[in-house]
C-alpha positions in Angstrom: 2.5 -9.3 -14.4 5.9 -9.6 -11.8 5.5 -12.1 -9.1 7.7 -12.7 -6.1 9.8 -15.7 -5.6 11.1 -15.1 -2.2 8.9 -16.2 0.8 9.9 -17.6 4.3 6.8 -18.7 5.6 5.0 -21.9 3.6 1.8 -22.4 5.6 -0.9 -20.9 3.4 -3.6 -19.2 5.3 -5.4 -17.9 2.1 -5.5 -19.3 -1.4 -6.9 -17.7 -4.5 -6.9 -19.4 -7.8 -8.0 -18.1 -11.1 -10.9 -15.8 -9.7 -13.3 -13.9 -11.8 -16.2 -11.8 -11.0 -18.2 -9.5 -13.7 -20.7 -7.2 -12.7 -24.0 -6.3 -15.2 -24.7 -2.6 -16.0 -27.7 -1.7 -17.5 -27.7 1.3 -19.8 -31.3 2.3 -18.5 -32.0 2.5 -14.9 -36.0 1.5 -14.2 -37.3 3.5 -11.4 -41.1 3.2 -11.7 -43.8 0.9 -12.3 -44.8 2.9 -15.3 -41.2 2.5 -16.5 -41.1 -1.1 -16.2 -44.2 -1.1 -18.2 -42.9 1.2 -21.0 -39.7 -0.9 -21.4 -41.0 -3.9 -21.2 -41.0 -4.6 -25.4 -37.7 -3.1 -25.8 -34.5 -4.9 -25.7 -32.4 -3.7 -22.9 -29.0 -3.0 -23.3 -26.3 -3.1 -20.9 -22.3 -3.1 -20.1 -20.1 -5.7 -18.5 -17.7 -4.8 -16.1 -14.9 -7.4 -15.5 -14.4 -6.2 -11.9 -11.7 -9.3 -11.6 -10.0 -11.0 -14.3 -8.4 -14.6 -13.5 -6.5 -13.2 -10.0 -4.5 -16.2 -8.5 -2.1 -15.7 -5.2 -1.4 -17.4 -1.9 -1.3 -15.1 1.3 0.8 -17.1 4.0 0.0 -17.5 7.7 1.2 -14.9 9.6 2.0 -12.4 6.8 0.5 -8.5 6.8 -0.6 -8.9 3.2 -1.7 -5.6 1.2 -3.8 -4.5 -1.6 -3.5 -1.8 -3.3 -4.8 -0.1 -6.9 -6.3 3.1 -8.5 -10.1 3.6 -7.8 -12.1 0.9 -9.9 -9.3 -1.7 -10.0 -10.9 -4.4 -7.8 -9.9 -3.8 -4.8 -12.7 -4.3 -2.7 -14.6 -6.4 -4.6 -11.7 -9.2 -3.8 -11.7 -8.4 -0.4 -15.5 -9.0 -0.1 -15.3 -12.2 -2.1 -12.5 -13.1 0.9 -14.9 -12.4 3.4 -18.3 -14.2 1.7 -19.9 -11.0 1.1 -19.7 -11.6 -2.8 -19.8 -15.0 -4.7 -17.5 -15.2 -7.6 -18.3 -16.1 -11.2 -15.5 -18.6 -11.2 -12.4 -19.5 -9.4 -11.9 -20.6 -6.0 -11.2 -19.0 -2.6 -10.0 -21.6 0.3 -9.1 -20.3 4.0 -7.7 -21.9 6.9 -9.5 -20.8 10.1 -11.6 -18.2 10.8 -12.2 -14.8 9.3 -12.7 -11.5 11.1 -13.7 -9.0 8.4 -13.9 -5.3 8.5 -15.4 -3.8 5.2 -17.0 -0.8 5.4 -17.9 2.0 7.9 -20.2 0.0 10.1 -21.2 -3.0 8.1 -23.4 -5.0 10.2 -24.8 -2.0 12.8 -28.0 -1.4 13.7 -29.1 2.5 13.8 -31.8 1.9 16.3 -29.8 -0.8 18.8 -27.1 0.7 21.5 -23.5 0.5 20.7 -23.6 -2.3 23.4 -26.3 -4.0 21.6 -24.4 -3.9 18.6 -21.1 -5.3 19.8 -23.2 -8.3 20.5 -25.1 -8.3 17.3 -21.8 -7.8 15.1 -19.9 -10.2 17.3 -22.3 -12.8 16.5 -22.0 -12.5 13.0 -18.4 -12.9 13.5 -19.2 -16.0 15.3 -18.7 -15.7 18.8 -21.1 -17.1 21.5 -22.9 -15.0 24.0 -20.3 -16.0 26.6 -17.5 -15.3 24.9 -18.6 -11.7 24.2 -19.9 -11.0 27.8 -15.9 -12.1 28.6 -14.9 -9.5 25.7 -17.2 -6.7 26.2 -15.4 -4.7 28.6 -12.3 -4.9 26.5 -14.2 -4.1 23.3 -15.8 -1.0 25.0 -12.4 0.4 26.3 -10.2 -0.1 23.2 -13.5 1.9 21.5 -13.2 4.4 24.0 -17.0 5.0 23.8 -17.6 4.2 27.4 -19.9 7.7 27.7 -21.3 6.6 24.4 -22.2 2.8 24.4 -25.9 3.0 25.7 -26.9 5.6 23.2 -28.4 4.5 19.6 -25.6 4.3 17.1 -27.5 6.4 14.6 -26.4 9.3 16.7 -23.0 8.4 16.6 -20.4 10.3 14.5 -18.7 8.2 11.3 -15.6 8.0 13.9 -17.2 6.9 16.7 -18.8 4.0 14.2 -15.5 3.1 12.8 -13.9 3.0 16.3 -16.6 0.3 17.6 -16.3 -1.8 14.3 -12.5 -1.6 14.4 -12.5 -2.9 18.3 -15.2 -5.4 17.7 -13.0 -7.0 14.8 -9.7 -7.2 16.7 -11.7 -8.9 19.4 -12.8 -11.3 17.7 -9.9 -13.7 18.0 -10.1 -14.8 14.3 -6.7 -16.5 12.4 -7.5 -13.7 9.3 -8.5 -10.1 9.4 -9.7 -8.8 6.4 -9.5 -4.9 6.5 -10.7 -2.5 3.9 -9.1 1.5 4.5 -8.9 0.8 8.8 -5.7 2.8 9.2 -7.9 6.2 9.1 -10.0 5.5 12.1 -10.6 8.2 14.3 -8.0 10.8 15.5 -4.4 10.8 15.2 -4.1 9.4 19.1 -6.4 6.9 18.1 -4.8 5.9 14.6 -1.6 5.3 16.4 -3.5 2.9 19.0 -4.8 1.0 15.8 -1.4 0.9 14.4 0.2 -0.5 17.6 -3.0 -3.3 17.9 -1.7 -4.3 14.5 1.6 -4.4 15.1 0.9 -6.3 18.2 -1.9 -9.1 16.2 1.2 -9.6 13.8 3.6 -10.8 16.4 0.7 -13.2 17.5 1.1 -14.8 14.1 -2.2 -13.5 12.7 -2.8 -13.0 9.0 -3.6 -9.4 8.1 -5.1 -8.7 4.8 -5.5 -5.0 4.2 -6.8 -2.8 1.3 -5.4 0.4 1.2 -4.4 3.8 -0.3 -1.9 5.0 2.0 1.9 4.3 0.9 3.5 5.0 3.9 1.4 2.8 6.4 1.5 0.0 3.7 5.5 0.6 3.4 5.6 0.3 7.3 3.5 -2.8 7.6 3.1 -5.2 4.9 5.2 -8.0 4.0 4.6 -7.9 0.6 2.0 -6.0 -2.2 -0.6 -7.0 -4.6 -1.3 -4.0 -6.9 -4.5 -4.2 -9.2 -4.5 -2.8 -12.2 -8.5 -2.7 -14.0 -9.3 -6.0 -12.3 -5.9 -7.8 -13.2 -2.9 -8.5 -11.6 -0.2 -6.1 -12.0 2.4 -7.4 -9.6 2.9 -8.8 -6.1 6.1 -8.4 -4.6 8.0 -6.8 -1.4 6.5 -3.7 -0.7 9.1 -1.5 -1.8 8.9 -2.9 -5.2 5.4 -3.5 -5.6 4.9 0.6 -4.5 7.6 1.7 -7.0 5.5 -0.2 -9.4 2.2 1.7 -8.4 4.0 4.8 -8.5 4.4 4.3 -12.2 0.9 3.6 -13.0 -0.2 6.7 -11.2 2.6 8.4 -13.2 1.1 7.0 -16.4 -2.2 8.0 -15.0 -1.1 11.6 -14.4 1.0 12.0 -17.9 -2.5 10.5 -19.6 -4.7 12.9 -17.8 -2.9 16.3 -17.1 0.0 16.4 -19.1 -0.4 17.8 -22.9 0.8 15.3 -25.5 3.8 17.9 -26.3 5.2 17.3 -23.0 4.2 13.4 -22.6 7.5 11.5 -21.9 9.6 14.4 -22.5 11.8 14.3 -19.6 13.3 11.6 -18.7 16.3 9.5 -16.9 18.5 8.6 -18.9 21.1 6.6 -16.5 22.4 6.5 -13.1 26.2 6.3 -12.3 28.2 5.6 -9.0 31.8 7.1 -8.8 34.3 6.9 -5.8 36.5 9.6 -4.4 39.2 9.0 -7.2 36.5 9.9 -9.7 36.4 6.2 -10.8 33.2 4.4 -12.0 32.4 1.7 -9.8 29.9 -0.6 -8.0 31.9 -1.8 -4.9 32.9 0.7 -2.2 34.9 0.1 1.1 33.3 1.0 4.2 32.7 4.9 4.8 34.3 5.8 1.2 32.8 8.6 -0.7 30.0 7.6 -2.8 29.1 9.8 -5.9 25.7 9.0 -7.7 25.5 10.9 -10.7 22.3 11.0 -12.3 21.7 12.1 -16.3 18.4 13.5 -17.9 17.2 14.3 -21.2 14.8 17.5 -20.9 12.6 18.8 -23.4 10.3 20.8 -20.9 11.6 23.3 -18.5 7.9 25.1 -17.9 7.7 23.9 -14.7 10.7 23.6 -12.0 11.5 20.0 -11.7 12.7 18.0 -8.7 14.5 14.8 -7.9 13.8 12.0 -5.6 16.8 9.5 -4.7 16.1 6.5 -2.3 18.6 4.0 -1.2 17.5 0.4 -0.2 18.9 -2.8 1.2 18.8 -5.1 -1.8 18.0 -7.9 0.5 15.1 -6.8 2.3 13.8 -3.9 0.0 14.4 -1.6 3.7 14.6 2.0 2.9 18.0 3.2 4.2 17.7 6.8 3.5 15.8 8.9 1.1 16.8 12.3 -0.3 14.4 14.9 -2.1 15.6 18.1 -3.8 12.1 19.6 -3.1 12.1 18.7 0.6 15.9 20.0 1.1 15.2 23.4 -1.1 17.9 22.6 -3.9 16.9 24.0 -7.2 18.8 22.9 -10.0 19.5 25.2 -12.9 17.5 22.8 -15.5 18.2 23.4 -19.3 16.7 21.8 -22.1 18.9 18.8 -23.3 21.4 17.0 -21.2 21.7 17.7 -17.6 23.3 16.0 -14.9 22.8 16.3 -11.2 25.4 14.5 -8.6 24.4 13.5 -4.9 27.6 13.2 -3.0 27.8 11.3 0.6 31.4 12.3 1.5 32.4 9.6 3.9 29.3 7.4 3.5 28.3 5.8 6.6 27.4 2.5 5.0 29.3 -0.4 6.5 28.6 -3.5 4.7 26.1 -4.9 2.3 24.6 -4.6 -1.1 22.1 -1.6 -1.9 19.6 -0.5 -4.9 19.4 3.2 -5.8 15.8 4.4 -7.0 14.8 7.6 -8.2 12.4 9.9 -9.9 11.8 13.1 -11.8 8.8 15.3 -10.9 7.1 18.6 -10.7 5.0 19.9 -7.8 1.6 21.9 -8.8 0.2 24.6 -6.9 -2.2 22.6 -4.8 0.8 20.5 -3.9 0.3 17.1 -5.9 2.9 15.6 -7.7 3.4 15.2 -11.2 5.7 12.5 -12.0 7.7 12.3 -15.4 10.1 9.2 -14.7 11.4 6.9 -12.6 14.1 4.7 -12.2 13.8 1.6 -10.1 17.8 0.2 -10.0 16.6 -3.4 -9.4 15.4 -2.9 -12.8 18.6 -1.0 -14.2 21.5 -2.8 -12.4 21.7 0.6 -10.4 23.1 -1.0 -7.2 26.7 -1.1 -5.2 27.9 -2.9 -2.8 30.3 -1.9 0.2 33.2 -4.0 1.8 33.6 -3.9 5.6 37.0 -2.7 6.9 36.3 -4.4 10.2 34.6 -7.3 11.6 31.5 -5.1 13.1 28.2 -6.0 11.9 25.1 -3.7 10.5 24.3 -2.1 7.1 25.4 1.3 8.2 28.4 2.9 10.3 27.1 4.8 13.3 29.6 7.6 14.9 29.9 6.8 18.4 32.2 7.0 21.2 32.4 4.9 24.3 32.8 6.4 27.9 32.8 5.1 31.6 
């Protein structure tokens, strides 16, 4: 398991040590009284599911920390233990400050009560006094945009209305730590953007946010660090860019196991990435606005599907994406052939001003339904595929933007 060593804030908000959780799954379900008597004398068998296996990590104060993984990897189980809904079998969880959990659709809501009554019920569970709720209820209702329906029974609410109300209560609880499970899909597009803006505000306020999500783009945009779980174990905990690349590799392996025949598995591969300047000299050091030519070499065994290339350039220090290129979206169809192949991506007079940059690239095809099947991925920080740009003047910034001054 890979672990990041770079972390600016050293004040720990949530500390998890050697966490373990198992679930007993009976082979036979007894649903009737007669069934209980029939099976009373039989030896009952079961499976043991290790939902979490020796999980340890710290979340720092003011950090936006994401948890990702495939279905069944233990994400929601971990979040429920942090919230106190589940109790771990062993290990410890220490939380500094109050927690505002938003774990499931309308958790803690009572269908026969109105939306207003459920605000008081849910906020009380989160530790707010009646006086505090009285002071916040107008803001909660306004944020949820449910003014017309707030005195109706919530059993008549749509799922989107449930989530709006639950999200609004959770963010107004004013706790130091927010636990959220797939909440960035709340409501329609305008309301989602409203929620994202609120999360940005809470982060600026120094709130600690722990999010379980499948949305790679939102995690890339928000998360400081990402923990990837795989079958209940820690796979990697690192910056968003590095963890998401590792997550994509897991998904790629899963796709190969499930959708690619044995004769095609791991046949199409990336051999290496090389960089050249405009004088055709291989180098890893360029001057500002010098032409950069990136050569990607492949070993191709199967061309039954149209292959595509994705390439991203990241700031080596922060993992921030500087640019991303993709032959699928840019409608470039390379004439692939079996055996050795080469694709060259050229940046004439590249706008890089100064800094160190990493190249990540992938090889994939696209199914008719739009699903992408990955054959290989090349993480520049692992393969030394990075370059340095030396500035030609005293100006700052990673890139040079063409510009002009005027009166």
